[in-house]
C-alpha positions in Angstrom: 70.9 -160.6 -42.6 71.3 -160.6 -38.8 73.6 -158.2 -37.0 76.2 -160.9 -36.3 76.7 -161.1 -40.1 77.1 -157.4 -40.7 78.5 -155.6 -37.7 80.1 -158.7 -36.2 80.9 -160.7 -39.4 84.6 -160.7 -39.0 84.6 -160.7 -35.3 84.9 -157.9 -32.8 87.6 -156.6 -30.6 88.2 -159.0 -27.6 88.2 -157.6 -24.1 88.1 -159.4 -20.8 86.3 -156.7 -18.7 87.3 -158.4 -15.5 91.0 -158.4 -16.5 91.2 -154.9 -18.1 90.6 -152.7 -15.1 96.2 -139.3 -24.8 97.2 -136.9 -28.4 97.7 -139.8 -30.7 101.2 -140.2 -31.8 102.3 -141.4 -35.2 102.0 -145.1 -36.1 105.1 -144.9 -38.3 105.6 -147.5 -40.9 109.0 -149.0 -41.3 108.8 -149.1 -45.1 106.0 -149.0 -47.7 104.8 -152.0 -49.5 106.1 -151.4 -53.0 103.5 -150.6 -55.7 103.6 -152.4 -59.0 105.8 -150.9 -61.8 104.7 -147.4 -62.6 103.3 -146.8 -59.1 99.8 -148.1 -60.0 98.0 -149.8 -57.1 97.0 -153.4 -57.6 93.5 -154.2 -58.8 92.6 -155.7 -55.4 94.2 -156.5 -52.0 97.1 -159.0 -52.0 98.7 -160.8 -49.1 100.6 -157.7 -47.9 100.0 -154.0 -47.5 101.5 -150.9 -46.1 102.2 -150.9 -42.4 99.6 -149.0 -40.4 100.1 -145.3 -39.9 98.1 -142.3 -38.6 98.0 -138.8 -39.9 98.3 -137.1 -36.5 101.2 -134.8 -35.5 104.3 -136.3 -33.8 104.8 -135.9 -30.1 106.9 -132.9 -29.3 110.4 -133.7 -28.0 112.8 -131.1 -26.6 116.3 -131.0 -27.8 117.9 -131.9 -24.4 119.7 -134.9 -23.1 117.6 -138.0 -23.1 117.4 -141.4 -21.3 115.5 -144.5 -22.5 113.9 -147.1 -20.3 112.3 -150.3 -21.5 108.9 -150.6 -19.8 107.6 -153.9 -21.2 108.6 -156.4 -23.8 106.2 -159.3 -24.4 104.4 -161.6 -26.8 100.7 -161.9 -26.2 99.1 -165.2 -27.1 96.3 -165.3 -24.5 94.9 -163.4 -21.6 98.0 -163.7 -19.4 99.3 -160.2 -18.5 102.9 -159.1 -18.7 104.2 -158.1 -15.3 107.5 -156.4 -14.6 109.2 -153.7 -12.5 110.1 -150.2 -13.5 112.8 -147.9 -12.1 113.3 -144.3 -13.2 116.4 -143.5 -15.1 119.5 -142.0 -13.3 121.0 -139.8 -16.0 118.3 -137.3 -16.9 117.3 -135.8 -13.6 115.7 -137.2 -10.5 112.0 -136.5 -11.0 111.4 -133.2 -12.8 111.8 -133.8 -16.6 111.1 -131.5 -19.6 109.1 -134.3 -21.2 108.5 -138.1 -21.1 107.4 -139.9 -24.3 106.0 -143.4 -24.4 106.5 -145.5 -27.5 105.0 -148.8 -28.4 106.4 -150.8 -31.2 104.4 -153.8 -32.3 104.5 -156.6 -35.0 102.1 -159.4 -35.9 101.6 -161.6 -38.9 99.1 -164.3 -40.1 95.5 -163.9 -39.1 94.1 -162.2 -36.0 91.3 -160.0 -34.8 91.7 -156.5 -33.4 92.5 -156.6 -29.7 92.3 -154.1 -26.9 95.2 -153.5 -24.6 96.2 -151.5 -21.6 99.4 -150.6 -19.8 99.5 -149.5 -16.1 102.3 -148.3 -13.8 101.7 -148.6 -10.1 98.0 -149.1 -10.9 97.9 -145.8 -12.9 96.7 -146.5 -16.5 99.1 -144.6 -18.9 98.1 -146.2 -22.2 95.0 -147.8 -23.6 95.3 -149.0 -27.2 94.0 -151.4 -29.8 95.8 -153.4 -32.4 95.7 -153.5 -36.2 94.7 -156.6 -38.1 97.7 -158.2 -39.8 98.5 -159.3 -43.3 99.6 -162.9 -44.0 103.1 -161.6 -44.6 103.2 -159.5 -41.4 103.0 -155.8 -40.3 104.7 -153.5 -37.9 103.3 -150.4 -36.3 104.1 -147.9 -33.5 102.3 -145.6 -31.2 103.7 -142.6 -29.4 102.2 -140.7 -26.5 103.2 -137.8 -24.2 103.0 -139.2 -20.7 104.8 -136.3 -18.9 101.7 -135.6 -16.7 102.3 -138.9 -14.9 105.6 -137.5 -13.5 104.5 -138.3 -9.9 104.2 -142.0 -10.8 107.2 -142.1 -13.0 109.5 -140.7 -10.3 109.4 -143.8 -8.2 109.9 -147.6 -8.8 106.6 -149.1 -9.8 105.1 -152.5 -10.8 104.2 -152.7 -14.5 101.3 -154.5 -15.9 100.4 -154.8 -19.6 97.8 -156.9 -21.3 96.6 -157.3 -24.9 94.2 -160.1 -24.6 94.6 -162.5 -27.5 93.6 -165.9 -28.8 96.0 -168.0 -30.8 95.1 -171.3 -32.4 95.1 -173.1 -35.7 92.8 -170.5 -37.2 93.9 -167.2 -35.5 97.7 -167.5 -35.8 98.8 -163.9 -35.0 101.0 -163.6 -32.0 101.2 -159.9 -30.9 104.8 -158.9 -30.2 105.3 -155.6 -28.5 108.0 -153.5 -26.9 107.2 -150.3 -24.9 109.8 -147.8 -24.0 109.9 -144.4 -22.1 112.2 -141.7 -23.2 113.0 -139.0 -20.6 114.2 -135.6 -21.6 116.2 -133.7 -19.1 115.2 -130.2 -17.9 118.4 -128.2 -18.7 119.5 -124.9 -20.1 116.6 -122.8 -21.2 114.3 -125.9 -21.2 112.7 -126.1 -17.7 110.7 -128.9 -16.1 107.2 -129.4 -17.4 104.3 -128.3 -15.3 102.6 -131.4 -14.0 100.2 -132.6 -11.3 101.8 -133.1 -7.9 100.0 -136.4 -7.3 98.5 -139.0 -9.5 96.1 -141.5 -7.8 94.6 -144.5 -9.6 90.9 -145.0 -8.8 91.3 -148.7 -8.1 88.6 -148.7 -5.4 85.5 -146.5 -5.1 86.8 -145.0 -1.8 89.7 -142.5 -2.1 91.4 -140.2 0.3 93.1 -137.1 -1.3 95.8 -134.9 0.1 94.2 -132.2 2.4 95.9 -129.3 0.6 94.6 -130.1 -2.9 93.7 -127.0 -4.8 93.0 -128.5 -8.2 91.6 -131.9 -9.0 91.1 -133.5 -12.5 89.8 -137.0 -13.2 90.7 -138.7 -16.4 88.6 -141.7 -17.5 89.7 -144.1 -20.2 86.1 -145.0 -21.2 85.7 -147.6 -23.9 82.7 -149.6 -25.1 84.0 -152.9 -26.3 84.2 -156.6 -25.7 82.7 -158.0 -28.8 79.1 -157.4 -27.7 76.5 -154.8 -28.6 78.2 -152.0 -26.5 81.1 -152.0 -29.0 78.5 -150.5 -31.4 76.5 -148.7 -28.7 75.6 -145.9 -31.2 73.5 -148.4 -33.2 71.6 -150.1 -30.5 67.8 -149.9 -30.6 64.9 -150.0 -28.0 63.4 -153.4 -27.4 60.4 -152.8 -29.7 62.5 -152.3 -32.8 63.4 -155.4 -34.8 67.2 -155.1 -34.6 69.8 -157.5 -33.4 71.4 -155.2 -30.8 69.1 -154.0 -28.1 69.2 -151.3 -25.4 66.0 -150.4 -23.6 66.8 -146.7 -23.7 68.3 -146.6 -27.2 71.8 -145.6 -28.3 72.3 -142.4 -26.2 75.3 -142.8 -23.9 76.8 -140.4 -21.3 79.9 -141.0 -19.1 79.2 -139.6 -15.6 81.4 -139.0 -12.6 79.8 -138.7 -9.1 81.3 -137.8 -5.7 79.6 -139.3 -2.7 76.6 -140.0 -4.9 76.3 -136.5 -6.2 76.7 -135.9 -9.9 80.0 -134.1 -10.5 80.8 -134.4 -14.2 79.2 -135.4 -17.5 80.7 -136.1 -20.9 80.0 -137.5 -24.3 81.9 -140.8 -25.0 84.0 -140.8 -28.2 82.6 -143.2 -30.8 85.8 -145.2 -31.3 85.8 -147.6 -34.3 88.2 -150.4 -33.9 90.2 -152.0 -36.7 87.5 -154.6 -37.4 84.7 -152.1 -37.1 81.7 -151.9 -39.3 82.4 -155.5 -40.4 85.1 -154.3 -42.8 88.8 -154.6 -41.8 89.8 -153.5 -45.3 88.9 -149.9 -44.2 91.5 -150.0 -41.4 94.5 -152.1 -42.5 96.6 -149.0 -43.2 94.7 -146.0 -41.7 93.1 -146.9 -38.4 90.0 -145.2 -37.1 90.4 -141.9 -35.2 91.9 -142.5 -31.7 91.9 -146.3 -32.2 95.7 -146.7 -31.4 95.7 -144.1 -28.6 92.5 -144.1 -26.7 92.3 -140.6 -25.1 90.8 -140.2 -21.7 87.8 -138.0 -21.0 88.9 -135.3 -18.5 86.7 -133.8 -15.8 87.6 -130.8 -13.7 86.4 -131.8 -10.2 88.0 -128.8 -8.4 84.6 -127.5 -7.1 84.6 -130.7 -5.0 88.1 -130.2 -3.6 86.9 -128.6 -0.4 84.7 -131.6 0.3 87.5 -134.0 -0.5 90.0 -132.2 1.6 88.5 -133.3 5.0 90.9 -136.2 5.3 88.2 -138.9 5.0 87.7 -141.4 2.3 85.1 -140.4 -0.3 83.4 -142.3 -3.1 84.3 -141.3 -6.6 82.4 -143.4 -9.1 82.1 -143.6 -12.9 79.1 -144.8 -14.7 77.8 -144.9 -18.3 74.2 -143.8 -18.6 72.1 -145.7 -21.2 73.7 -149.1 -20.8 71.0 -151.7 -20.1 70.9 -152.8 -16.4 73.3 -155.7 -15.7 74.9 -155.6 -19.1 78.7 -155.4 -19.4 80.7 -153.9 -22.2 82.2 -150.7 -20.8 85.6 -150.3 -19.2 86.3 -147.0 -17.3 89.7 -147.1 -15.6 90.2 -143.7 -13.9 93.1 -141.6 -12.6 92.9 -138.6 -10.3 95.4 -135.8 -11.1 95.9 -133.4 -8.1 97.7 -130.1 -7.6 98.6 -129.1 -4.1 99.1 -125.8 -2.2 102.6 -126.3 -0.8 102.1 -123.3 1.6 99.1 -124.9 3.3 98.7 -128.1 5.2 94.9 -127.9 4.7 93.0 -126.0 2.1 89.4 -125.3 3.0 86.4 -123.9 1.1 83.0 -125.0 0.0 80.9 -126.5 -2.9 78.6 -123.6 -3.7 76.6 -124.7 -6.7 75.4 -127.9 -8.3 72.7 -127.5 -10.9 71.7 -129.8 -13.8 69.0 -130.0 -16.4 66.7 -133.0 -16.6 68.5 -135.5 -18.7 66.8 -135.9 -22.1 66.8 -139.1 -24.1 64.2 -140.1 -26.6 64.2 -142.6 -29.5 61.4 -142.8 -32.1 61.1 -145.9 -34.2 59.4 -145.8 -37.5 58.6 -149.3 -38.8 59.6 -150.2 -42.4 57.0 -150.3 -45.1 57.1 -153.4 -47.2 60.5 -153.6 -48.9 61.6 -150.4 -47.1 63.7 -149.3 -44.2 63.2 -149.1 -40.5 64.2 -145.8 -39.0 65.2 -144.8 -35.4 65.6 -141.1 -34.6 67.4 -140.4 -31.3 68.1 -137.3 -29.4 69.6 -136.8 -26.0 71.3 -134.2 -23.9 72.2 -133.0 -20.5 73.7 -129.9 -18.8 75.5 -129.6 -15.5 77.0 -126.6 -13.7 79.1 -127.0 -10.5 81.0 -124.3 -8.6 83.1 -124.0 -5.5 85.7 -121.9 -3.8 89.0 -122.6 -2.0 90.8 -120.4 0.5 94.4 -121.0 -0.7 97.7 -119.4 0.3 97.3 -117.0 -2.6 93.8 -116.0 -1.8 90.2 -117.3 -2.4 89.9 -119.0 -5.8 86.5 -119.8 -7.3 86.1 -122.5 -9.9 83.0 -123.0 -12.0 82.6 -125.8 -14.5 79.7 -125.9 -17.0 79.3 -128.8 -19.4 76.6 -129.5 -21.9 76.4 -132.7 -23.9 74.1 -133.6 -26.8 73.7 -136.5 -29.2 71.5 -136.9 -32.3 71.4 -139.8 -34.7 69.3 -141.4 -37.5 69.7 -145.1 -37.8 68.2 -146.9 -40.9 68.1 -150.6 -41.7 66.2 -153.2 -43.7 64.6 -156.4 -42.5 67.4 -158.9 -42.1 69.9 -155.9 -41.8 71.3 -156.4 -45.3 71.5 -152.6 -45.3 72.5 -150.8 -42.1 73.2 -147.1 -42.0 73.9 -144.4 -39.4 74.2 -140.6 -39.4 75.2 -139.2 -36.0 76.6 -136.1 -34.3 77.7 -135.7 -30.7 78.7 -132.4 -29.1 80.4 -131.8 -25.8 80.8 -128.1 -24.7 82.7 -127.3 -21.6 83.7 -124.0 -19.9 86.0 -124.0 -16.9 86.5 -120.7 -15.1 89.1 -120.5 -12.5 89.6 -117.0 -11.0 89.9 -114.6 -13.9 90.7 -117.3 -16.5 88.2 -119.2 -18.5 88.9 -122.1 -20.9 86.1 -123.0 -23.4 86.2 -126.2 -25.4 83.7 -127.2 -28.0 84.0 -130.8 -29.1 82.1 -132.4 -32.0 82.2 -136.1 -33.1 80.6 -137.3 -36.3 79.8 -140.6 -37.9 78.1 -141.2 -41.3 78.2 -144.6 -42.8 76.4 -147.5 -44.5 77.1 -151.2 -44.8 75.3 -153.3 -47.4 75.3 -156.9 -48.4 74.5 -157.3 -52.1 74.5 -159.9 -54.8 77.2 -162.6 -54.5 77.7 -161.7 -50.9 79.6 -158.6 -51.8 79.8 -156.5 -48.6 80.4 -152.8 -49.0 81.0 -150.2 -46.3 81.2 -146.5 -46.9 82.1 -144.5 -43.8 83.2 -141.0 -42.7 84.3 -140.0 -39.2 85.1 -136.7 -37.6 86.8 -135.5 -34.5 86.9 -131.7 -33.9 87.8 -129.6 -30.9 88.0 -125.8 -30.6 89.6 -124.4 -27.5 90.0 -120.8 -26.4 91.5 -119.4 -23.2 90.4 -116.0 -22.0 91.6 -113.8 -19.2 89.6 -110.8 -18.3 87.4 -111.5 -21.3 90.4 -111.3 -23.8 91.6 -114.3 -25.7 95.1 -115.4 -24.6 95.3 -118.8 -26.4 93.4 -120.7 -29.0 93.8 -124.1 -30.7 91.7 -126.1 -33.2 91.8 -129.8 -33.9 90.1 -131.2 -37.0 90.7 -134.9 -37.7 88.7 -136.7 -40.4 88.6 -140.2 -41.9 86.8 -141.4 -45.1 86.7 -144.9 -46.5 85.0 -147.1 -49.1 85.7 -150.9 -49.0 84.1 -153.9 -50.6 84.8 -157.6 -50.4 83.1 -161.0 -50.8 81.9 -162.2 -47.4 81.7 -165.8 -46.1 84.6 -167.1 -48.3 88.2 -167.9 -47.5 90.6 -164.9 -47.3 92.2 -165.5 -50.6 88.8 -165.4 -52.4 87.5 -162.1 -51.0 88.6 -159.9 -53.9 88.7 -156.9 -51.7 89.1 -153.3 -52.8 89.3 -150.2 -50.7 90.1 -146.5 -50.8 90.8 -144.6 -47.6 91.9 -141.2 -46.6 92.8 -139.7 -43.2 93.5 -136.0 -42.6 94.7 -134.4 -39.4 94.7 -130.7 -38.9 95.9 -128.8 -35.8 96.2 -125.0 -35.5 97.2 -122.8 -32.7 99.4 -123.2 -29.6 99.2 -127.0 -29.6 100.5 -127.4 -33.2 104.2 -127.5 -34.0 105.0 -124.1 -35.5 101.3 -123.1 -35.1 100.1 -125.2 -38.0 99.9 -128.9 -38.8 98.1 -130.4 -41.8 98.7 -134.0 -43.1 96.7 -136.3 -45.4 97.4 -139.9 -46.1 95.5 -141.8 -48.8 95.5 -145.5 -49.6 94.2 -147.7 -52.4 94.1 -151.5 -52.0 96.5 -151.2 -49.0 99.1 -149.2 -51.0 100.0 -145.7 -49.7 99.3 -143.5 -52.7 99.6 -140.0 -51.1 101.2 -138.5 -48.1 100.8 -134.7 -48.2 101.7 -132.0 -45.7 100.3 -128.6 -46.2 101.9 -126.5 -43.4 
């Protein structure tokens, strides 16, 4: 079976790359689909199921006065973007708020693919999301995101643009109906204004001029491999010699890179997002979407070592690229924002870039051909290490910033001739240490994927899949830990249905479980632990352990 039958059988997420240039909030269901009498799930999927929801923690909201602004309200039927105008609220402070929370409420019914969307304000991307696939009877879902860091953009009237590219016709009937609001929480009483960047600049062109008194600079890149082509499943591509339906000359290793004036300034491992039609099995995702699928979190790069170079008042080229993508092939979108902190006591902050050292990028794939009746195997390993350092002479003294980042990916891909069986086991790590003066922040990120799709007798397609997203962060000052946090999100699913038949003849069954754990300073009360479990689209368990 060719790849378009397994990995693309039910269609892939649609993205117009030319049109499309956070912590995931809860996708709260309005009400559960009632289970049959006695609480027993049905024997197979029906025409409706529980509204989508995620296990992640809610966005923290202070108990102060709040004001709500509607940012966008639209129905998406095609690739026409919504355009509007935004003005900040008048009743919750002029421009320094305790928090700002974005909420998207959506509904759709009928039949529709998963779709990718973005929302920008004054050119600054503040949300990248994807949509669930609907039931015939219709679903609703919501996404929340803390957008306080975009205070500089939110403080002024701005044009709004939102797009969830969609196709509606006699077959794909789902019109995506969304409303997006911003809730502003006033800084009052003992609740002070949040610490935020002084400026937020969208990287809409390669040449950018930054304020000359910048003393800290962070780039955030909303990197997504998507578009319905092979880069949606970049982690399963194979070199040209291997007999597989998705090719990439250098294999599946990918790395998201940032350069300044042609010099490498940052590296990162992309997150292996699985959209809600992913792995050819939407029954895995109807209620519990894949990790980060509803709130695509940007990759963050500390570019402060380059601040002295950028502070000369001239335009500079800041570019984002994805290593490993075949030359001339589309499929990645990398909208980028620059977050800047300024030294208000200096008109110009000077300094120097003092170090830029990298290892030779490693990337090797070894294909082992299948024996008769056996499996092909592709073993891939790649990695890269980069250290950059620089100092700035600020109004509060000389500050040296050193950033070290090491990324690594390993995978084993196994498949049969015809791809009736297709399996992947993969791990990606991204280790980063940022030292600024006497303070160091160390973050160790690990992403995992272990799954298999098979097409058996009677065209019964089964997918068994587990995903992991883990991050351990520790802040040290003078060698002593002052702050720690740990994120551990996991998803497991097992779904089977009959392929190549009308929807009402698929006889689909699925069991899924999503667990989100967060400990330390980032968790409400220091501990958050929630698990949601579904069977045939019915929510069978929702447990909280903290």
